[in-house]
C-alpha positions as CSV (number, residue, x, y, z in Angstrom):
1,M,-13.5,-3.4,15.9
2,H,-14.5,-3.0,12.5
3,L,-11.8,-1.3,11.7
4,L,-10.0,-4.5,12.6
5,C,-11.5,-6.4,10.7
6,N,-10.8,-5.0,7.8
7,A,-7.1,-5.1,8.3
8,F,-6.1,-8.6,6.4
9,F,-2.7,-10.1,5.6
10,A,-2.0,-12.1,2.6
11,I,0.4,-14.7,1.9
12,K,0.1,-15.3,-2.3
13,G,-3.6,-15.1,-2.1
14,H,-4.3,-16.7,1.1
15,T,-6.1,-13.7,2.7
16,Q,-5.2,-13.9,6.7
17,S,-7.5,-12.0,9.4
18,V,-4.2,-11.4,11.5
19,I,-1.8,-9.7,11.5
20,M,1.8,-11.2,10.1
21,A,5.7,-9.7,10.5
22,A,7.2,-9.7,7.2
23,P,10.6,-7.7,6.1
24,I,8.6,-5.9,2.9
25,Q,4.7,-5.1,3.7
26,I,2.4,-4.0,0.9
27,I,-0.2,-2.8,2.6
28,G,-3.6,-0.8,0.7
29,L,-5.2,1.4,1.9
30,G,-8.9,2.8,1.5
31,S,-12.5,0.7,2.3
32,P,-14.7,-0.8,0.7
33,Y,-16.8,1.6,-0.8
34,G,-16.6,3.5,-4.0
35,L,-13.1,4.6,-6.0
36,D,-11.5,3.7,-2.8
37,Q,-11.3,0.1,-3.2
38,V,-8.7,1.2,-5.5
39,G,-5.7,0.8,-3.3
40,W,-7.4,-2.7,-2.3
41,R,-8.0,-4.2,-5.4
42,L,-4.7,-3.4,-7.0
43,V,-2.6,-5.1,-3.3
44,D,-4.8,-8.1,-4.1
45,A,-4.4,-8.3,-7.7
46,L,0.0,-8.0,-6.6
47,G,0.0,-11.2,-6.1
48,E,-0.9,-12.7,-9.6
49,Y,1.7,-10.2,-11.8
50,L,4.8,-10.3,-9.1
51,P,7.7,-12.8,-9.8
52,D,6.8,-16.0,-7.9
53,E,10.3,-14.6,-6.1
54,Y,9.0,-12.2,-4.5
55,F,6.8,-14.5,-1.6
56,E,9.2,-16.9,-1.0
57,P,8.2,-17.8,2.9
58,G,8.6,-15.0,5.4
59,L,9.8,-12.0,2.9
60,V,6.4,-10.3,1.5
61,V,3.1,-10.4,2.7
62,T,0.2,-8.2,1.1
63,G,-2.6,-6.7,2.7
64,N,-5.7,-4.0,3.0
65,C,-6.2,-1.7,5.3
66,A,-9.1,0.4,6.1
67,A,-7.7,3.0,8.7
68,P,-4.1,4.7,8.4
69,A,-4.5,4.8,12.2
70,L,-4.2,0.8,12.0
71,L,-0.7,1.3,10.6
72,P,1.2,1.1,14.0
73,A,0.1,-2.7,14.8
74,M,0.8,-3.6,11.6
75,V,4.3,-2.5,10.6
76,A,5.4,-2.6,13.7
77,D,8.9,-5.7,12.6
78,A,8.5,-4.4,8.5
79,E,11.9,-3.5,7.4
80,R,10.3,-2.0,4.3
81,V,6.4,-0.7,3.7
82,L,5.0,-0.1,0.0
83,L,1.4,1.3,0.9
84,V,-0.6,1.9,-2.1
85,D,-3.9,4.2,-2.0
86,A,-6.2,6.3,-4.0
87,L,-5.2,9.1,-5.4
88,S,-7.6,12.3,-5.6
89,G,-7.3,15.6,-7.5
90,P,-5.8,16.5,-11.0
91,H,-4.0,13.0,-11.7
92,A,-4.9,11.0,-14.5
93,A,-6.9,7.5,-13.6
94,G,-4.7,5.0,-13.6
95,A,-2.1,7.1,-13.0
96,V,0.9,6.0,-10.7
97,C,2.6,8.7,-8.6
98,R,5.5,7.4,-6.1
99,I,5.2,9.8,-3.2
100,D,7.7,9.9,-0.2
101,P,6.3,10.5,2.8
102,Q,8.2,14.1,3.4
103,E,6.7,15.1,-0.4
104,L,3.0,14.5,1.7
105,A,1.9,18.4,2.8
106,R,2.2,18.7,-1.3
107,F,-0.6,16.4,-1.1
108,A,-2.5,17.6,1.5
109,G,-6.5,17.8,0.5
110,V,-6.2,15.4,-2.1
111,A,-5.1,12.0,-0.7
112,S,-6.8,10.4,0.9
113,S,-8.4,10.6,4.3
114,H,-9.4,7.5,6.7
115,G,-10.3,9.4,10.0
116,I,-6.5,10.4,10.2
117,D,-4.9,11.0,7.2
118,L,-1.7,9.3,5.6
119,Q,0.4,11.9,7.2
120,Q,-0.6,11.7,10.9
121,A,-0.8,8.5,10.6
122,L,3.0,8.2,9.6
123,L,3.8,10.6,12.1
124,L,2.0,8.6,15.1
125,L,4.7,5.1,13.5
126,E,7.5,7.7,14.4
127,S,6.2,8.6,17.5
128,L,5.0,5.0,18.8
129,S,9.0,4.7,17.9
130,V,7.8,1.8,15.3
131,A,8.2,4.0,12.3
132,P,9.7,0.6,9.3
133,P,13.5,2.6,8.0
134,R,11.6,2.5,4.2
135,I,8.0,4.1,4.5
136,I,7.2,4.3,-0.1
137,I,3.5,5.5,-0.8
138,F,2.0,4.5,-4.6
139,G,-0.5,7.1,-5.3
140,V,-3.3,5.9,-7.6
141,G,-5.1,9.0,-9.5
142,I,-8.7,8.1,-9.8
143,G,-9.3,11.2,-11.6
144,A,-12.6,12.4,-12.7
145,A,-13.3,8.6,-12.8
146,G,-17.8,8.0,-13.9
147,T,-18.8,8.6,-10.5
148,D,-21.7,6.9,-13.0
149,N,-20.9,3.1,-12.6
150,P,-18.6,3.0,-9.3
151,E,-17.4,-0.2,-10.1
152,S,-16.4,0.4,-14.2
153,A,-14.5,3.4,-12.8
154,I,-12.7,1.1,-10.7
155,D,-12.2,-1.4,-12.7
156,T,-10.8,1.0,-15.1
157,V,-8.6,3.2,-12.6
158,T,-7.8,-0.7,-11.3
159,A,-7.0,-1.7,-15.2
160,A,-4.9,1.4,-16.3
161,A,-2.6,1.5,-12.7
162,L,-1.6,-2.8,-12.6
163,P,0.8,-2.5,-15.0
164,A,3.1,0.9,-14.0
165,L,2.4,-0.2,-10.6
166,V,3.8,-4.0,-10.6
167,A,6.3,-2.6,-12.7
168,A,7.5,0.4,-9.6
169,I,6.9,-1.4,-7.3
170,A,9.1,-4.9,-8.4
171,A,12.1,-1.8,-9.3
172,D,11.3,-1.6,-5.4
173,M,11.7,-4.8,-4.3
174,R,14.8,-5.5,-6.7
175,T,16.7,-2.7,-5.5
176,F,15.9,-3.0,-1.6
177,L,16.8,-6.9,-1.4
178,A,19.9,-6.2,-3.3
179,T,21.0,-3.8,-0.7
180,R,19.1,-6.1,2.1
181,A,21.8,-9.0,1.1
182,L,24.8,-6.1,0.6
183,Q,23.9,-6.2,5.0
184,P,25.7,-8.2,7.6
185,Q,23.3,-10.6,9.0
186,A,22.7,-10.1,12.3
187,G,23.1,-13.4,15.0
């Protein structure tokens, strides 16, 4: 129950406690503890920095997920899913890495884990036949960010990552929307 209560979606700054469908879903993975908040904080901030055109009604929802095991229920009807998660290991604090799901094995042991790891959650999506056509993961390096003052470290990592993450997500969305516009509409 705790995990389900931490799965929220927002439409341009309005957090929803229900799972909402949209073609594009941007989901922050993490928890309310320590540097694991980075994915949540970054996704929460995206609405302020991405152009309004990306937030046409019904096009994009953003949300936070406390456990990758919840992803099947969250992304079942999406065409594109962008996941944002803290990335430990040798990555500089605030560095943004674009990771295709097939590359996750390369990050074994450094991608964050929430009961089941992200790679297992993506396999679960496939086995349940709810995997969106395209999932992109944006790992955000937390480096050796100060554990003496976690709140300060979270602010530092978030501030360092936000410009690159906004640019990467905006570029991805532009490409996706242009491709989507060229496809024949069903109906």
